[in-house]
Legacy VTK file of the C-alpha trace (Angstrom):
# vtk DataFile Version 3.0
C-alpha trace
ASCII
DATASET POLYDATA
POINTS 309 float
-4.905 -21.864 -22.782
-1.477 -23.168 -24.486
-0.893 -26.829 -25.927
1.622 -26.486 -23.761
-0.811 -26.424 -20.449
-2.152 -30.055 -21.414
-1.759 -33.037 -18.739
-0.565 -35.609 -21.514
-1.544 -39.623 -20.354
-0.044 -42.816 -20.128
3.142 -41.779 -21.253
5.326 -45.336 -20.685
9.157 -44.986 -19.043
9.695 -49.042 -18.855
11.959 -48.564 -22.080
13.550 -45.129 -21.879
16.812 -44.908 -20.646
17.473 -43.434 -17.261
19.953 -40.682 -17.449
19.332 -39.028 -13.543
18.723 -40.065 -10.576
17.603 -37.972 -7.552
16.129 -37.321 -4.534
13.008 -36.144 -5.847
12.684 -38.599 -8.990
14.342 -40.268 -12.105
14.642 -38.399 -15.344
14.669 -40.477 -18.541
15.419 -39.646 -22.398
11.703 -39.383 -23.922
13.533 -38.787 -27.452
15.607 -37.445 -29.810
15.570 -33.772 -28.299
13.330 -34.298 -24.974
13.831 -35.704 -21.616
10.842 -36.509 -18.861
11.539 -35.953 -15.124
9.483 -38.364 -13.519
8.468 -37.285 -9.774
8.577 -39.333 -6.458
5.885 -36.735 -5.240
2.495 -37.585 -6.930
1.268 -34.317 -5.994
0.060 -33.054 -9.002
-0.193 -29.187 -7.562
3.431 -29.539 -6.673
4.736 -30.718 -10.241
2.298 -27.849 -11.702
4.406 -25.524 -8.750
7.796 -26.439 -10.247
5.997 -26.074 -14.525
5.505 -22.354 -13.178
9.128 -21.493 -11.167
11.372 -23.325 -14.066
9.087 -20.415 -16.753
10.295 -17.537 -14.284
13.748 -19.215 -13.756
13.771 -19.071 -17.276
12.183 -15.440 -17.531
15.075 -14.038 -15.366
17.639 -14.767 -17.425
18.397 -18.705 -14.774
19.525 -21.253 -17.434
16.993 -23.727 -17.612
15.621 -26.614 -19.854
12.328 -25.318 -21.604
10.009 -27.396 -20.173
6.943 -28.442 -21.903
3.951 -30.223 -20.781
3.411 -31.864 -17.669
2.794 -36.178 -17.779
0.801 -38.717 -16.027
3.298 -41.670 -16.231
0.903 -44.395 -13.829
-0.169 -43.151 -10.784
2.769 -40.380 -10.480
2.797 -37.163 -12.689
6.192 -35.631 -14.389
7.589 -32.545 -16.754
8.744 -33.103 -20.062
11.455 -30.620 -20.735
13.743 -29.772 -24.403
17.078 -31.160 -24.004
18.579 -31.686 -27.306
21.307 -33.396 -27.572
22.228 -33.352 -23.378
23.138 -35.143 -20.806
23.678 -34.858 -16.925
26.225 -33.084 -15.746
27.393 -36.302 -13.913
26.768 -38.068 -16.793
29.274 -36.503 -18.601
32.006 -35.736 -16.542
31.578 -40.083 -15.164
32.277 -40.163 -19.005
35.656 -37.611 -19.043
36.841 -37.568 -15.652
39.742 -35.749 -16.947
36.748 -31.966 -17.685
36.047 -32.491 -13.508
38.442 -29.102 -13.385
36.433 -27.289 -15.816
32.888 -28.596 -14.880
33.965 -27.849 -11.384
34.887 -23.513 -12.675
31.649 -23.486 -14.954
29.093 -24.681 -11.814
30.660 -22.214 -9.526
30.188 -19.479 -12.133
26.694 -20.749 -12.700
25.427 -20.694 -8.684
27.086 -17.700 -8.477
24.865 -15.961 -11.692
22.006 -17.956 -8.593
22.867 -16.051 -6.285
23.299 -12.858 -7.243
19.493 -12.728 -9.157
16.942 -10.845 -7.525
13.310 -11.864 -7.687
10.487 -9.137 -6.761
9.001 -10.235 -3.162
6.491 -13.098 -3.599
7.304 -14.556 -7.176
9.301 -17.377 -5.276
8.187 -18.873 -1.777
10.814 -18.608 0.580
14.002 -21.385 1.377
13.076 -21.687 4.899
9.455 -22.761 4.051
10.394 -24.983 1.546
13.422 -26.262 4.058
10.876 -26.498 7.042
8.854 -29.585 4.791
11.940 -31.419 5.472
11.107 -30.817 9.738
7.492 -31.951 8.702
8.425 -35.292 7.281
11.179 -35.350 10.015
8.519 -35.525 12.237
5.641 -37.533 10.749
8.534 -40.119 10.276
8.126 -40.955 14.364
11.985 -41.198 14.818
12.881 -38.234 16.029
11.945 -36.511 19.906
10.066 -33.322 20.063
13.330 -31.668 21.468
15.179 -32.644 17.697
12.389 -31.759 15.487
12.069 -27.701 17.487
15.508 -26.935 17.104
15.719 -28.482 13.788
13.368 -25.706 12.540
14.697 -23.073 14.856
17.798 -23.400 12.776
15.375 -22.980 9.657
14.367 -19.847 10.563
17.421 -18.462 11.393
18.549 -18.412 8.595
18.458 -14.503 7.268
16.117 -13.761 4.322
16.658 -12.703 0.895
15.403 -12.488 -2.572
18.253 -13.821 -4.203
17.454 -17.109 -6.706
17.692 -20.608 -5.069
17.482 -23.822 -6.937
17.366 -26.168 -3.669
18.992 -29.136 -5.405
21.658 -28.199 -7.024
24.266 -30.977 -7.543
25.544 -33.185 -10.815
22.272 -35.331 -11.353
20.459 -32.037 -11.743
22.141 -30.172 -14.327
22.287 -30.701 -17.854
25.144 -30.226 -20.485
24.130 -29.243 -23.652
26.379 -28.168 -26.408
28.826 -27.166 -23.945
26.491 -24.850 -21.799
24.995 -25.758 -18.243
21.184 -25.815 -17.826
18.909 -26.911 -14.099
16.540 -29.401 -14.243
14.416 -29.921 -10.932
13.022 -27.032 -10.383
10.687 -28.249 -7.228
12.935 -26.966 -4.429
13.248 -23.395 -6.189
12.632 -19.885 -4.282
14.389 -16.832 -2.531
16.651 -17.387 0.039
20.145 -17.264 1.379
23.138 -19.239 -0.608
24.115 -21.254 2.185
20.646 -23.319 1.727
21.973 -24.195 -1.552
25.414 -24.996 -0.400
24.079 -27.239 1.835
21.735 -29.787 -0.172
25.055 -29.216 -2.493
27.464 -30.514 0.841
24.610 -33.394 1.363
24.885 -34.964 -2.224
28.082 -34.378 -3.507
29.858 -34.923 0.172
27.430 -37.255 2.611
25.743 -39.281 -0.008
29.261 -40.506 -1.637
30.147 -41.964 1.555
27.749 -44.849 1.263
28.660 -47.409 -1.215
26.570 -46.748 -3.984
25.955 -43.421 -3.505
27.357 -41.247 -5.978
25.889 -43.387 -9.022
22.911 -43.091 -7.356
21.767 -39.689 -6.860
24.691 -37.971 -9.621
25.890 -41.119 -11.458
29.334 -40.154 -10.981
31.436 -42.706 -8.639
32.570 -41.406 -4.894
35.720 -40.653 -6.032
35.298 -38.279 -8.789
32.261 -36.568 -6.782
33.937 -35.916 -4.158
36.677 -34.276 -5.727
34.512 -31.917 -8.724
32.660 -31.145 -4.486
36.663 -30.060 -3.410
36.875 -27.812 -6.774
33.464 -25.799 -7.403
33.916 -25.582 -3.494
37.170 -23.437 -3.993
35.934 -21.976 -6.981
32.514 -20.677 -5.453
34.359 -19.552 -2.189
37.424 -18.242 -3.195
38.750 -20.095 0.077
42.799 -21.206 -0.799
43.021 -21.471 3.420
43.121 -25.376 4.350
42.071 -24.315 7.945
39.216 -22.017 7.029
37.600 -24.657 4.338
37.740 -26.940 6.922
35.445 -24.445 8.938
33.460 -23.601 6.630
32.340 -27.207 5.588
31.872 -27.891 9.404
29.603 -25.198 8.826
27.724 -26.694 6.132
27.651 -30.288 7.316
25.815 -28.838 10.633
23.820 -26.965 8.611
23.332 -29.767 5.749
21.513 -32.452 8.678
18.240 -30.614 7.610
17.610 -31.899 4.997
19.547 -35.487 6.594
17.534 -35.872 9.113
14.855 -36.905 7.378
16.391 -38.557 3.941
17.641 -40.737 5.675
14.296 -42.405 6.701
13.703 -43.435 3.072
16.773 -43.086 2.052
16.928 -46.978 -0.051
20.254 -46.475 1.003
20.058 -46.984 4.579
18.937 -50.776 5.441
15.133 -50.379 7.304
16.352 -52.694 10.453
19.309 -49.967 10.544
17.050 -46.467 11.601
16.531 -46.924 14.759
20.072 -47.119 15.268
21.787 -44.133 12.442
18.125 -41.903 13.128
19.860 -42.035 17.093
23.548 -41.433 15.673
21.839 -38.357 13.555
19.792 -36.922 15.979
23.015 -36.746 18.573
25.186 -35.298 15.975
22.707 -32.598 15.107
22.298 -31.568 18.544
25.267 -31.450 19.811
25.966 -29.149 16.297
22.992 -26.711 17.541
24.473 -26.770 21.300
27.668 -25.316 19.203
25.617 -23.182 16.948
23.724 -21.280 19.865
26.528 -20.299 21.328
27.472 -18.494 18.916
24.469 -16.727 17.950
24.864 -16.035 21.076
27.497 -14.625 20.955
27.155 -12.581 18.360
23.964 -11.341 19.302
25.512 -10.138 22.560
28.137 -8.340 20.669
26.576 -6.190 18.578
24.425 -5.122 21.572
27.772 -3.917 23.261
28.144 -1.603 19.176
LINES 1 310
309 0 1 2 3 4 5 6 7 8 9 10 11 12 13 14 15 16 17 18 19 20 21 22 23 24 25 26 27 28 29 30 31 32 33 34 35 36 37 38 39 40 41 42 43 44 45 46 47 48 49 50 51 52 53 54 55 56 57 58 59 60 61 62 63 64 65 66 67 68 69 70 71 72 73 74 75 76 77 78 79 80 81 82 83 84 85 86 87 88 89 90 91 92 93 94 95 96 97 98 99 100 101 102 103 104 105 106 107 108 109 110 111 112 113 114 115 116 117 118 119 120 121 122 123 124 125 126 127 128 129 130 131 132 133 134 135 136 137 138 139 140 141 142 143 144 145 146 147 148 149 150 151 152 153 154 155 156 157 158 159 160 161 162 163 164 165 166 167 168 169 170 171 172 173 174 175 176 177 178 179 180 181 182 183 184 185 186 187 188 189 190 191 192 193 194 195 196 197 198 199 200 201 202 203 204 205 206 207 208 209 210 211 212 213 214 215 216 217 218 219 220 221 222 223 224 225 226 227 228 229 230 231 232 233 234 235 236 237 238 239 240 241 242 243 244 245 246 247 248 249 250 251 252 253 254 255 256 257 258 259 260 261 262 263 264 265 266 267 268 269 270 271 272 273 274 275 276 277 278 279 280 281 282 283 284 285 286 287 288 289 290 291 292 293 294 295 296 297 298 299 300 301 302 303 304 305 306 307 308
């Protein structure tokens, strides 16, 4: 057994500097050359899967921080990573907004590298199965009808399977900047699948969450304004789309798919007042059902065209 397979107990985080926070957990500076990601989900098995995924990603050339031990922090668990002289991309850009253009290009190139890296079948889970966990959360919340949940699962499994790497939570709060290089952390949702999975998640954090006051700071360390600017530059670089109307159409598609995460996300977000949840989930449900109707018409039309050919 490697010394890094042992669980380090009784880690105290009260006096550590918080350097990033996301849906899955929070990142703290442990010492000069290490950080610790403390997970909201206390499932040890889930965290072991992430540590294993980080190792597999590193072997395949994915630029991710080296993972050390799993740590126990009270009733939660975390992973200790090596990150020398590092900060999250969100922190870096919050202090250096003049670097947004360069960072957007580097982010786009990083994501393109991920989406061109193929894994052997069975090494990582299917991204659609990971997304289906969001549907489970939405169903258990009790805020959504059986119709919404059923159509949500249908949308998830309509996504074409692929063997290319998916990070699953790609945004500036999960990217570390070390000596000018970008490294990924939070490999909880690492999988293989269609790039739409990463893009919908990035859209949800960088565009939708930032529409709520304090959302950008809460999840990425950046102001809403700078986060939106980064998104616009990043998605242009990634897609190569320069036509304004074409980009509007592409983002409309991402907004619809991002509801897979938004539907359950609003039920546990600390940015949403609990007394407003029935109203907000009702609005999100209606937006999803409307989008799903258009999606189904488009899918049926394409299937009919394919049959004619």
